[in-house]
Steps between C-alpha positions, in 0.01 A plus 500: 500500500390327180190323378670171592504610864121541516380198698328246280259304714409252231452214743157634591396470136538122513241454777174455309222613732188285490274806454656568159390168353130593499529878457401701193774662293417840658534346847827329404637834380402658832646215707830509309519880528439487875757223533778680312429839657486356850770237498754668273451872569321494838222719354123465488259600226141608545273398215318763294173359370496619136840509332359598159597346166805724442771620742456835669673791323857576606596152619805313378393176335721192485385233259633165377371192326537145621490211257457141604224249575282810555581829331444825678586864542548668838477875548609673823434875520612716792700803609877532549422568867368144539830375358677689778270346761566153355879550503505623859249236615686213334838597641406671824751767398389858432806552279351246255249768391716575195426148370136577427501372141689181588253430783204546263656253256564248778143541628376432146714186468397364840132571432516333159673197653229473767225530237656225287581262784218558744233659281533285189655194666779495243881492508684820406759290313228413248457867405695747291485802730574830331669783687244759609532834324345840555213546259222746440141387528475480120705180523233325706245268338164656418316196639404510869758334725440148632572633849565842646567655835569845641642550846635796690832441672578780746280722282676401176289337226598156374296377203536146371347354184548147373394381156500126442523457125 
């Protein structure tokens, strides 16, 4: 099995739900997260009220910039165990557990695409989308994020921060 065999359910990203049009950026982040978790990986997240300004210690943080009509930076911090849950959930195959890192990267890409298309109402083709890389929290902006969210997925933390620059 390879990353290419992970099912990419991108069609759901093209259906702009009406509730997104009037939602705040925090709400859009939550709606997109629920959408990608549920429709791609068949998982559900339970919101934690106060995510804090910085990611929890010990989490892996993926970060990448996006440049286009609106510039931004998206940070996704979680555990390798969540990557395993994503890989198995997306494929329905327990043997996909070894593709934890690939599943985390695909989750990041699908989430970013949903944020751009549904959250910002823009076209991904109008953006230069950098490949997400593992980073420490020192690489994050010191300014508070424009939107943030923390959810627990099967007990695993998933922290999302979005800076619109």
